[in-house]
Backbone as a chain_set.jsonl record, in Angstrom:
{"seq": "XXXXXXXXXXXXXXXXXXXXXXXXXXXXXXXXXXXXXXXXXXXXXXXXXXXXXXXXXXXXXXXXXXXXXXXXXXXXXXXXXXXXXXXXXXXXXXXXXXXXXXXXXXXXXXXXXXXXXXXXXXXXXXXXXXXXXXXXXXXXXXXXXXXXXXXXXXXXXXXXXXXXXXXXXXXXXXXXXXXXXXXXXXXXXXXXXXXX", "coords": {"N": [[-38.528, -9.8, 0.816], [-35.801, -8.309, 0.839], [-34.865, -9.039, -1.637], [-36.588, -7.339, -3.403], [-35.498, -4.69, -2.749], [-32.976, -4.956, -3.254], [-33.121, -4.905, -6.079], [-34.538, -2.334, -6.723], [-32.702, -0.764, -6.046], [-30.654, -1.295, -7.799], [-32.149, -0.3, -10.207], [-31.964, 2.301, -9.439], [-29.352, 2.853, -9.436], [-27.408, 1.944, -11.816], [-24.47, 0.002, -12.42], [-22.235, 0.975, -13.285], [-22.668, 3.79, -12.698], [-21.668, 5.576, -10.396], [-18.871, 5.684, -11.172], [-15.817, 7.517, -11.094], [-14.041, 9.803, -13.012], [-10.848, 9.607, -14.649], [-9.509, 11.9, -15.79], [-7.372, 14.624, -16.492], [-8.578, 17.132, -15.3], [-9.837, 16.006, -13.147], [-9.268, 14.706, -9.574], [-6.872, 12.209, -8.885], [-7.265, 9.093, -7.135], [-5.558, 6.96, -6.922], [-2.271, 6.273, -7.206], [0.651, 4.963, -9.005], [4.021, 3.425, -8.361], [7.162, 2.915, -9.317], [10.298, 2.527, -8.467], [13.474, 3.874, -9.607], [15.635, 1.547, -11.349], [16.123, -1.483, -9.872], [13.063, -1.659, -9.023], [11.856, -0.194, -11.556], [12.777, -2.429, -13.408], [11.484, -4.612, -12.297], [8.823, -3.755, -12.774], [8.145, -4.103, -15.376], [8.936, -6.617, -15.885], [7.98, -8.238, -14.088], [5.466, -7.4, -13.808], [4.435, -5.388, -11.568], [4.054, -2.893, -9.243], [6.556, -1.008, -7.097], [5.339, 0.544, -4.985], [2.222, 1.728, -4.075], [0.016, 4.317, -4.027], [-2.847, 5.066, -2.098], [-5.091, 7.255, -1.764], [-4.582, 8.559, 1.457], [-2.634, 6.856, 2.134], [0.164, 5.025, 1.68], [0.948, 1.824, 0.167], [3.978, -0.376, 0.132], [5.354, -2.73, -1.853], [6.773, -6.275, -1.013], [10.093, -5.875, -0.122], [13.121, -6.737, -0.636], [16.445, -7.898, 0.242], [17.977, -6.683, -1.938], [20.712, -5.492, -3.947], [21.239, -4.082, -6.579], [19.865, -3.135, -9.785], [19.727, -5.539, -10.85], [19.308, -7.255, -9.394], [20.975, -8.435, -7.3], [21.907, -9.856, -4.32], [22.749, -9.243, -0.793], [25.077, -11.139, 1.397], [24.813, -11.976, 4.001], [21.846, -13.011, 6.339], [21.577, -10.712, 8.18], [22.315, -8.73, 6.846], [21.024, -8.468, 4.534], [18.567, -7.856, 5.619], [19.286, -5.344, 6.759], [19.708, -4.116, 4.004], [17.117, -4.287, 2.872], [15.482, -2.669, 4.566], [16.622, -0.076, 3.649], [15.728, -0.376, 1.059], [12.822, -0.292, 1.351], [12.97, 2.277, 2.437], [13.517, 3.789, -0.047], [11.412, 3.043, -1.457], [9.135, 4.144, -0.467], [9.619, 6.691, -0.28], [10.14, 7.288, -3.1], [7.463, 7.384, -3.97], [6.8, 9.803, -2.622], [6.765, 9.716, -0.336], [7.813, 10.622, 2.995], [9.43, 8.406, 4.441], [10.172, 6.063, 6.722], [9.254, 6.8, 9.189], [6.605, 7.396, 8.679], [5.344, 5.093, 8.847], [2.915, 2.618, 9.473], [2.371, -0.186, 9.607], [3.854, -3.297, 9.447], [4.627, -5.936, 7.441], [6.85, -8.861, 7.751], [8.594, -11.346, 6.028], [10.336, -14.239, 6.233], [12.962, -16.793, 5.37], [14.568, -18.089, 7.167], [13.501, -17.526, 10.675], [14.957, -17.006, 12.896], [16.685, -16.284, 15.901], [19.11, -14.481, 15.41], [18.083, -13.011, 12.858], [15.277, -11.934, 14.053], [16.672, -10.006, 15.713], [18.227, -8.455, 14.151], [15.967, -7.512, 12.91], [14.736, -5.722, 14.718], [16.784, -4.03, 15.623], [16.873, -2.486, 13.148], [14.409, -1.356, 13.516], [14.752, 0.172, 15.583], [16.636, 1.74, 14.531], [15.611, 3.162, 12.071], [13.015, 4.106, 12.745], [12.887, 5.53, 15.544], [11.125, 7.097, 16.785], [8.743, 5.954, 16.534], [6.124, 2.926, 16.702], [5.304, 1.03, 15.062], [2.509, -1.892, 14.002], [3.762, -4.964, 13.658], [4.175, -8.07, 11.624], [5.777, -11.285, 11.811], [6.398, -13.404, 9.624], [7.822, -16.837, 9.068], [8.766, -18.74, 6.126], [9.058, -21.079, 3.437], [10.153, -20.137, 0.827], [11.325, -17.38, -0.707], [10.78, -14.854, -3.629], [13.438, -14.755, -4.611], [16.375, -16.808, -5.658], [18.355, -16.697, -3.723], [17.44, -15.108, -1.762], [16.555, -13.936, 1.364], [15.009, -12.577, 2.76], [11.801, -10.513, 2.922], [10.213, -7.447, 3.151], [7.308, -5.974, 3.526], [5.501, -2.911, 3.766], [3.095, -0.407, 5.151], [1.919, 2.936, 5.155], [0.898, 5.995, 6.672], [0.423, 8.955, 5.211], [-0.816, 12.216, 4.85], [-0.051, 14.396, 3.909], [1.86, 14.179, 2.038], [0.11, 13.109, 0.081], [-1.599, 15.224, -0.575], [0.027, 16.659, -2.186], [0.824, 14.643, -4.282], [-1.672, 14.334, -5.371], [-3.725, 12.516, -4.534], [-5.121, 12.665, -2.207], [-7.493, 12.28, 0.145], [-9.277, 14.207, 1.306], [-9.137, 16.262, -0.977], [-10.218, 14.337, -2.928], [-12.561, 13.814, -2.298], [-13.785, 16.428, -2.39], [-14.153, 16.317, -5.002], [-15.998, 14.852, -5.529], [-19.377, 13.956, -6.991], [-22.088, 14.945, -5.815], [-24.508, 12.796, -3.903], [-27.709, 11.645, -5.593], [-30.727, 12.709, -4.183], [-32.314, 10.349, -4.222], [-30.869, 8.419, -2.973], [-31.363, 8.868, -0.419], [-34.069, 8.586, -0.312], [-34.206, 5.675, -1.226], [-32.938, 4.797, 1.141], [-34.759, 5.011, 3.003], [-37.057, 3.37, 2.176], [-35.972, 1.175, 2.135], [-35.633, 0.722, 4.798], [-38.316, 0.85, 5.707], [-39.291, -1.3, 4.315], [-37.357, -3.418, 5.542], [-38.397, -3.493, 8.049]], "CA": [[-38.367, -8.281, 1.077], [-34.696, -7.891, 0.658], [-34.576, -8.712, -3.107], [-37.029, -6.159, -3.798], [-34.956, -3.781, -2.412], [-31.984, -4.881, -4.218], [-33.41, -4.875, -7.631], [-34.815, -1.255, -6.782], [-31.273, -0.113, -5.888], [-30.102, -1.588, -9.148], [-32.615, 0.372, -11.288], [-31.472, 3.795, -9.212], [-28.1, 2.866, -9.664], [-26.579, 1.019, -12.284], [-23.325, -0.623, -11.974], [-21.206, 2.229, -13.469], [-23.385, 5.155, -12.547], [-21.101, 6.15, -9.762], [-17.704, 5.912, -11.282], [-15.421, 8.739, -11.506], [-13.204, 10.355, -14.274], [-9.506, 10.141, -13.907], [-9.042, 13.067, -16.667], [-6.4, 15.692, -15.861], [-9.023, 18.136, -14.457], [-9.934, 15.286, -11.572], [-8.2, 14.114, -8.657], [-6.838, 10.716, -9.18], [-7.47, 8.499, -6.0], [-4.278, 5.928, -6.807], [-1.068, 6.397, -7.964], [1.417, 3.559, -8.795], [5.228, 3.957, -8.749], [8.449, 2.055, -9.636], [11.724, 3.163, -8.424], [14.578, 3.43, -10.545], [16.551, 0.38, -10.895], [15.189, -2.894, -9.512], [11.436, -1.214, -9.207], [11.42, -0.329, -12.644], [13.102, -3.615, -13.759], [10.474, -5.604, -11.773], [7.4, -3.407, -13.176], [8.512, -4.64, -16.69], [9.328, -8.192, -15.853], [6.795, -9.308, -13.348], [3.788, -6.606, -13.915], [4.014, -4.865, -10.42], [4.72, -1.433, -8.634], [7.056, -0.766, -6.008], [4.439, 1.277, -4.0], [0.788, 2.202, -4.279], [-0.671, 5.415, -3.153], [-4.259, 5.332, -2.389], [-5.718, 8.498, -0.66], [-3.611, 9.273, 2.357], [-1.492, 5.728, 2.494], [0.986, 4.305, 0.707], [1.478, 0.411, 0.22], [4.776, -0.984, -0.555], [5.685, -4.328, -2.138], [7.692, -6.465, -0.268], [11.394, -5.574, -0.453], [14.327, -7.658, -0.186], [17.985, -7.143, 0.043], [18.936, -6.669, -3.342], [21.803, -4.086, -4.171], [21.248, -3.056, -7.616], [18.909, -3.416, -10.744], [19.559, -7.003, -11.277], [18.593, -8.201, -8.161], [22.194, -9.183, -6.812], [21.613, -10.112, -3.042], [23.584, -9.385, 0.115], [25.442, -12.589, 1.618], [24.182, -12.836, 4.969], [20.601, -12.258, 6.774], [21.355, -9.594, 8.892], [22.982, -7.62, 5.645], [19.974, -8.493, 3.563], [17.54, -7.146, 6.567], [19.53, -4.194, 6.542], [19.456, -3.308, 2.552], [15.74, -4.342, 2.91], [15.234, -1.342, 5.203], [16.814, 0.794, 2.851], [14.936, -0.109, 0.063], [11.846, 0.028, 1.714], [12.935, 3.814, 2.44], [13.706, 4.204, -1.138], [10.017, 3.123, -2.121], [8.411, 4.883, 0.332], [10.148, 8.204, -0.512], [9.977, 7.656, -4.531], [5.81, 7.355, -3.478], [6.254, 11.124, -2.178], [6.542, 9.685, 1.137], [8.802, 11.025, 4.066], [10.078, 7.534, 4.612], [9.874, 5.256, 7.807], [8.722, 7.653, 10.407], [5.157, 7.382, 8.907], [4.728, 3.583, 8.707], [2.502, 2.239, 10.586], [2.192, -1.5, 9.498], [4.917, -3.732, 8.851], [4.866, -7.459, 7.662], [8.347, -9.374, 7.602], [8.937, -12.701, 5.827], [11.719, -14.621, 6.51], [13.173, -17.781, 5.32], [14.783, -18.339, 8.661], [12.908, -16.674, 11.565], [15.968, -17.205, 14.202], [17.188, -14.907, 16.862], [19.478, -13.398, 14.778], [16.873, -12.394, 12.062], [14.483, -10.88, 14.857], [17.346, -8.976, 16.265], [18.398, -7.32, 12.951], [14.812, -6.474, 12.209], [14.524, -4.703, 15.847], [17.988, -3.003, 15.594], [16.667, -1.656, 12.006], [13.235, -0.671, 13.784], [15.23, 1.482, 16.321], [17.588, 3.099, 13.639], [14.858, 3.623, 11.295], [12.09, 4.518, 13.681], [13.197, 6.032, 17.012], [9.856, 7.922, 17.835], [7.567, 5.27, 15.935], [6.132, 1.892, 17.038], [4.068, 0.047, 14.07], [2.401, -3.084, 14.218], [4.577, -6.015, 13.144], [4.023, -9.543, 11.75], [6.775, -11.502, 11.165], [6.197, -15.139, 9.247], [8.672, -17.782, 8.156], [8.103, -19.325, 5.028], [9.809, -22.029, 3.076], [11.034, -19.725, -0.105], [10.994, -15.872, -1.394], [10.948, -14.51, -4.723], [14.731, -15.117, -5.528], [17.135, -18.12, -4.95], [19.332, -16.248, -2.425], [16.515, -14.032, -0.932], [16.248, -14.824, 2.605], [13.713, -11.888, 3.771], [11.021, -9.466, 2.442], [9.351, -6.45, 4.142], [6.377, -4.746, 3.03], [4.758, -1.871, 4.525], [1.981, 0.346, 5.009], [2.244, 4.261, 5.659], [0.233, 7.18, 6.299], [0.916, 10.358, 4.413], [-1.636, 12.625, 4.363], [0.659, 15.575, 3.574], [2.277, 13.559, 0.676], [-1.211, 12.634, -0.741], [-2.016, 16.391, -1.189], [1.286, 17.079, -3.337], [0.848, 13.44, -5.32], [-2.947, 14.302, -5.846], [-4.604, 11.189, -4.012], [-5.726, 13.142, -0.903], [-8.751, 11.794, 0.571], [-9.884, 15.488, 1.274], [-9.372, 16.324, -2.4], [-11.102, 13.455, -3.596], [-13.985, 13.914, -1.535], [-14.445, 17.929, -3.223], [-14.236, 16.451, -6.478], [-17.245, 13.771, -5.678], [-20.723, 14.339, -7.072], [-23.241, 14.597, -4.569], [-25.677, 11.614, -4.024], [-29.038, 11.872, -5.773], [-31.885, 12.657, -3.168], [-33.099, 8.975, -4.415], [-30.208, 7.386, -1.999], [-32.178, 9.043, 1.062], [-35.369, 7.833, -0.353], [-34.09, 4.568, -1.079], [-32.633, 4.268, 2.375], [-36.101, 5.109, 3.771], [-37.859, 2.776, 1.707], [-35.244, -0.12, 2.867], [-35.884, 0.604, 6.212], [-40.036, 0.276, 5.632], [-39.492, -2.818, 3.643], [-36.927, -4.493, 6.386], [-39.333, -3.493, 9.208]], "C": [[-37.009, -7.921, 0.396], [-34.417, -7.996, -1.018], [-35.406, -7.929, -3.58], [-36.249, -5.268, -3.795], [-33.706, -3.473, -3.022], [-31.875, -4.637, -5.577], [-33.868, -3.309, -7.756], [-33.424, -0.706, -6.881], [-30.442, -0.306, -6.971], [-30.458, -0.73, -10.236], [-32.393, 1.626, -10.792], [-30.418, 3.808, -9.655], [-27.468, 1.998, -10.363], [-25.389, 0.889, -12.106], [-22.581, 0.656, -12.164], [-21.704, 3.815, -13.006], [-22.519, 6.099, -11.316], [-19.414, 6.315, -9.976], [-17.118, 7.06, -11.743], [-14.052, 8.954, -12.225], [-11.604, 10.326, -13.622], [-8.763, 11.044, -15.058], [-8.156, 13.904, -15.81], [-7.384, 16.441, -14.954], [-9.591, 17.39, -13.102], [-9.032, 14.943, -10.66], [-8.28, 12.595, -8.85], [-6.94, 10.047, -7.686], [-6.097, 7.376, -5.7], [-3.364, 6.292, -7.564], [-0.057, 5.01, -7.978], [2.769, 4.03, -9.24], [6.271, 2.712, -8.822], [9.728, 2.58, -9.295], [12.745, 3.119, -9.323], [15.552, 2.335, -10.128], [15.781, -1.025, -10.739], [13.863, -2.51, -9.654], [11.13, -1.086, -10.272], [11.539, -1.488, -13.329], [11.623, -4.425, -13.374], [9.117, -5.354, -12.482], [7.243, -4.17, -14.532], [8.353, -5.974, -16.589], [8.23, -9.136, -15.167], [5.388, -8.282, -13.175], [3.582, -6.015, -12.624], [4.771, -3.375, -10.05], [5.436, -1.558, -7.306], [6.403, -0.367, -4.88], [3.19, 1.902, -4.807], [0.366, 3.286, -3.392], [-1.976, 5.103, -3.366], [-4.715, 6.32, -1.399], [-4.495, 8.721, 0.222], [-2.489, 8.126, 2.81], [-0.922, 5.314, 1.417], [1.489, 2.838, 1.11], [2.461, -0.121, -0.765], [4.972, -2.306, -0.59], [6.426, -4.803, -1.355], [9.122, -6.168, -0.806], [12.348, -5.977, -0.098], [15.463, -6.578, -0.285], [18.809, -7.08, -0.622], [19.653, -5.039, -3.4], [21.45, -3.251, -5.336], [19.78, -3.767, -8.368], [18.474, -4.767, -11.111], [19.302, -8.003, -10.247], [19.658, -8.965, -7.129], [21.799, -8.994, -5.071], [22.831, -9.861, -2.178], [23.979, -11.102, 0.852], [24.726, -13.186, 2.979], [22.616, -12.243, 5.379], [20.526, -11.186, 7.204], [21.635, -8.307, 7.827], [21.64, -7.653, 4.837], [18.941, -7.804, 4.272], [17.99, -5.66, 6.378], [19.37, -3.35, 5.461], [17.8, -3.381, 2.58], [14.82, -2.776, 3.717], [15.463, -0.133, 4.162], [16.205, 0.998, 1.586], [13.459, 0.042, 0.444], [11.584, 1.763, 1.857], [12.736, 4.317, 1.182], [12.218, 4.312, -1.821], [9.352, 3.938, -1.571], [8.58, 6.495, -0.252], [9.904, 8.485, -2.365], [8.37, 7.732, -4.757], [5.742, 8.879, -3.128], [6.07, 11.036, -0.775], [7.801, 10.45, 2.007], [9.763, 9.965, 4.588], [9.79, 6.872, 5.83], [8.903, 5.888, 8.87], [6.983, 7.371, 10.261], [4.631, 5.787, 8.563], [4.204, 3.057, 9.721], [1.614, 0.593, 10.753], [3.538, -2.217, 8.841], [4.816, -5.401, 8.75], [6.332, -8.283, 6.761], [8.095, -10.891, 7.014], [10.215, -13.302, 5.665], [12.05, -16.417, 6.23], [13.77, -18.793, 6.308], [14.434, -17.36, 9.671], [13.728, -17.182, 12.777], [15.949, -16.008, 14.977], [17.875, -13.837, 15.837], [18.604, -12.495, 13.725], [15.994, -11.395, 12.59], [15.504, -10.019, 15.41], [17.767, -8.103, 15.309], [17.24, -6.681, 12.762], [14.549, -5.399, 13.773], [15.536, -3.603, 15.922], [17.649, -2.057, 14.252], [15.396, -0.799, 12.633], [13.956, 0.776, 14.675], [16.283, 2.424, 15.519], [16.661, 3.756, 12.846], [13.614, 4.576, 11.705], [12.012, 4.83, 15.13], [11.868, 6.368, 17.445], [8.803, 6.968, 17.449], [7.584, 3.765, 16.141], [5.114, 1.207, 16.224], [3.629, -0.999, 14.718], [3.452, -3.635, 13.326], [4.158, -7.461, 13.132], [4.945, -10.074, 10.925], [6.346, -13.324, 10.784], [7.478, -15.647, 8.638], [7.964, -18.514, 7.271], [9.196, -20.162, 4.524], [10.805, -21.117, 1.641], [10.446, -18.391, -0.308], [11.066, -15.988, -2.801], [12.207, -14.978, -5.507], [15.476, -16.199, -4.581], [17.817, -17.877, -3.631], [18.674, -15.313, -1.686], [15.892, -14.528, 0.284], [15.097, -13.754, 3.566], [13.092, -10.887, 2.407], [10.354, -8.907, 3.177], [8.82, -5.644, 3.032], [5.685, -3.999, 3.982], [3.731, -0.828, 4.026], [2.23, 1.684, 5.705], [1.002, 5.208, 5.558], [0.725, 8.238, 6.158], [-0.032, 11.279, 3.84], [-0.949, 14.034, 3.64], [0.932, 15.593, 2.041], [1.205, 13.61, -0.331], [-1.649, 13.984, -1.286], [-1.115, 16.681, -2.338], [1.096, 16.027, -4.384], [-0.492, 13.495, -5.963], [-3.848, 13.121, -5.519], [-4.894, 11.52, -2.508], [-7.201, 12.731, -0.905], [-9.673, 13.236, 0.51], [-10.193, 16.014, -0.228], [-10.034, 15.539, -3.401], [-12.55, 13.62, -3.416], [-14.587, 15.503, -2.251], [-14.59, 17.723, -4.216], [-15.614, 15.69, -6.788], [-18.421, 14.494, -6.151], [-21.392, 13.845, -6.057], [-24.122, 13.459, -4.901], [-26.719, 12.405, -4.152], [-29.916, 12.05, -4.23], [-32.581, 11.439, -3.163], [-32.247, 8.111, -3.627], [-30.953, 7.677, -0.659], [-33.41, 8.518, 0.795], [-35.254, 6.467, -0.298], [-34.068, 3.926, 0.188], [-34.271, 4.097, 3.323], [-36.866, 3.81, 3.535], [-37.415, 1.134, 2.071], [-35.741, -0.391, 4.117], [-37.393, 0.231, 6.678], [-39.926, -1.151, 5.283], [-38.872, -3.736, 4.92], [-37.618, -4.347, 7.8], [-40.478, -4.459, 9.218]], "O": [[-37.078, -7.23, -0.62], [-33.807, -7.097, -1.597], [-34.918, -7.56, -4.648], [-36.081, -4.779, -4.913], [-33.28, -2.354, -3.305], [-30.869, -4.263, -6.18], [-33.635, -2.835, -8.868], [-33.099, -0.175, -7.943], [-29.503, 0.471, -7.137], [-29.647, -0.352, -11.082], [-32.594, 2.447, -11.687], [-30.187, 4.758, -10.402], [-26.863, 1.139, -9.721], [-24.953, 1.845, -11.464], [-22.333, 1.36, -11.184], [-20.979, 4.808, -13.052], [-22.722, 7.313, -11.319], [-18.726, 6.93, -9.161], [-17.649, 7.69, -12.658], [-13.072, 8.259, -11.957], [-11.218, 10.799, -12.553], [-7.55, 10.927, -15.231], [-8.202, 13.88, -14.58], [-7.074, 16.427, -13.763], [-9.788, 18.053, -12.084], [-7.865, 14.883, -11.045], [-9.29, 11.898, -8.948], [-6.509, 10.886, -6.895], [-5.709, 7.04, -4.582], [-3.655, 6.671, -8.699], [-0.049, 4.176, -7.072], [2.905, 4.805, -10.186], [6.003, 1.62, -8.321], [10.215, 3.229, -10.221], [12.835, 2.033, -9.896], [16.109, 2.178, -9.041], [14.938, -1.46, -11.523], [13.33, -3.112, -10.587], [10.096, -1.693, -10.551], [10.533, -1.817, -13.957], [10.814, -4.753, -14.243], [8.355, -6.271, -12.786], [6.221, -4.825, -14.735], [7.512, -6.489, -17.325], [7.779, -10.238, -15.478], [4.446, -8.545, -12.427], [2.385, -6.043, -12.337], [5.816, -2.931, -10.525], [4.892, -2.218, -6.421], [6.762, -0.815, -3.791], [3.226, 2.433, -5.916], [0.363, 3.18, -2.166], [-2.405, 4.873, -4.497], [-4.658, 6.057, -0.197], [-3.436, 9.06, -0.306], [-1.622, 8.364, 3.651], [-1.461, 5.247, 0.312], [2.222, 2.608, 2.071], [2.245, -0.333, -1.958], [4.826, -3.035, 0.392], [7.026, -3.95, -0.701], [9.26, -6.24, -2.027], [12.659, -5.58, 1.025], [15.577, -5.39, -0.589], [20.011, -7.259, -0.427], [19.263, -3.927, -3.046], [21.346, -2.026, -5.276], [18.953, -4.537, -7.879], [17.374, -5.14, -11.519], [19.139, -9.222, -10.305], [19.332, -9.854, -6.342], [21.399, -7.892, -4.694], [23.926, -10.18, -2.643], [23.2, -12.053, 0.775], [24.247, -14.308, 3.141], [22.191, -11.209, 4.864], [19.593, -10.463, 6.855], [21.232, -7.156, 8.0], [21.255, -6.532, 4.506], [18.288, -7.045, 3.555], [17.211, -4.828, 5.912], [19.019, -2.176, 5.577], [17.24, -2.337, 2.246], [13.824, -2.15, 3.353], [14.563, 0.665, 3.9], [16.088, 2.088, 1.025], [12.836, 0.656, -0.422], [10.569, 2.399, 1.572], [11.906, 5.217, 1.051], [11.829, 5.258, -2.506], [8.799, 4.697, -2.367], [7.66, 7.25, -0.569], [9.582, 9.57, -2.849], [8.03, 8.193, -5.846], [4.627, 9.37, -3.308], [5.476, 11.852, -0.069], [8.768, 10.813, 1.337], [10.805, 10.339, 5.127], [8.668, 7.285, 6.127], [7.867, 5.344, 9.253], [6.213, 7.19, 11.205], [3.544, 5.527, 8.047], [4.79, 2.957, 10.799], [0.72, 0.248, 11.526], [4.145, -1.744, 7.881], [4.903, -6.102, 9.758], [6.654, -8.246, 5.574], [7.323, -11.596, 7.663], [11.087, -12.803, 4.954], [11.398, -17.243, 6.868], [13.556, -20.006, 6.307], [15.04, -16.29, 9.605], [13.111, -17.789, 13.653], [15.332, -14.968, 14.747], [17.429, -12.737, 15.513], [18.53, -11.277, 13.894], [15.795, -10.306, 12.05], [14.972, -8.934, 15.643], [17.697, -6.907, 15.589], [17.226, -5.482, 12.484], [14.128, -4.256, 13.595], [15.24, -2.447, 16.224], [18.116, -0.918, 14.252], [15.314, 0.385, 12.307], [13.749, 1.973, 14.476], [16.64, 3.559, 15.833], [16.774, 4.982, 12.822], [13.304, 5.598, 11.093], [11.103, 4.387, 15.833], [11.482, 5.897, 18.515], [7.773, 7.142, 18.1], [8.625, 3.148, 15.911], [4.076, 0.828, 16.768], [4.075, -1.266, 15.834], [3.971, -2.989, 12.416], [3.845, -8.082, 14.148], [5.136, -9.738, 9.757], [6.076, -14.203, 11.603], [8.12, -14.99, 7.819], [6.813, -18.91, 7.452], [10.285, -20.05, 5.087], [11.988, -21.408, 1.465], [9.242, -18.202, -0.129], [11.376, -17.074, -3.29], [12.196, -15.444, -6.646], [15.345, -16.438, -3.381], [17.846, -18.652, -2.674], [19.353, -14.643, -0.907], [14.954, -15.324, 0.33], [14.549, -14.012, 4.638], [13.639, -10.613, 1.339], [9.741, -9.573, 4.012], [9.328, -4.996, 2.117], [5.299, -4.537, 5.019], [3.547, -0.473, 2.861], [2.739, 1.631, 6.825], [0.235, 5.224, 4.595], [1.555, 8.608, 6.988], [-0.208, 11.316, 2.622], [-1.603, 14.598, 2.763], [0.583, 16.375, 1.156], [1.374, 14.093, -1.451], [-2.078, 13.982, -2.44], [-1.612, 16.941, -3.434], [1.199, 16.471, -5.527], [-0.652, 12.848, -6.997], [-4.72, 12.818, -6.334], [-4.884, 10.616, -1.674], [-7.952, 12.862, -1.872], [-10.642, 13.334, -0.242], [-11.35, 16.166, -0.62], [-10.365, 15.952, -4.512], [-13.46, 13.56, -4.243], [-15.77, 15.613, -2.575], [-15.138, 18.612, -4.868], [-16.241, 15.769, -7.844], [-18.547, 15.655, -5.762], [-21.366, 12.734, -5.527], [-24.438, 13.202, -6.063], [-26.976, 13.404, -3.481], [-29.555, 11.397, -3.251], [-33.42, 11.26, -2.281], [-32.699, 6.977, -3.467], [-31.133, 6.758, 0.14], [-33.928, 7.914, 1.735], [-35.981, 5.857, 0.487], [-34.735, 2.944, 0.514], [-34.648, 3.2, 4.077], [-37.297, 3.173, 4.495], [-38.172, 0.177, 2.233], [-36.192, -1.471, 4.498], [-37.688, -0.445, 7.664], [-40.446, -2.052, 5.943], [-39.565, -4.644, 5.378], [-37.315, -5.172, 8.662], [-41.263, -4.476, 10.165]]}, "num_chains": 1, "name": "protein.A"}
């Protein structure tokens, strides 16, 4: 019975029947960003974005403790962690966000996850997010992207106001979506009958 239901659904809604245009007249649901310097260089050389905004959310690629567009690193682990927090803030703001205050999830990757590294992370949490307590997962790994790179921090942030300005707001997207045909309701009822 389930197979019949799926075949019927495919006939009513072929694979691309619900795709949405990304023409200038419609609202985009995703935007990609590469901040000036290191972000732009990595977009060209490694083909990834510094941040991607989807709906009301900003997802930042892992940021290291690099100082310039060439990827020069700070010398100590605490200095790299301090600089990685600066770089995350730059990536968030480049994507139209307000910065660390909107972060709800942090993943940090460390070549050495010792007390010194954890203390530097917590010190920066308190500095950058005095009124915010996001989730945090920290992982020790054997190597990161660069030879002398000892930390990488990736974050996700919730920014509904910035999404409106950037044109990725979920509410704006919902307004632009076509209504589902009444066949969806009929299909749902048929599916319930078949499954019963």
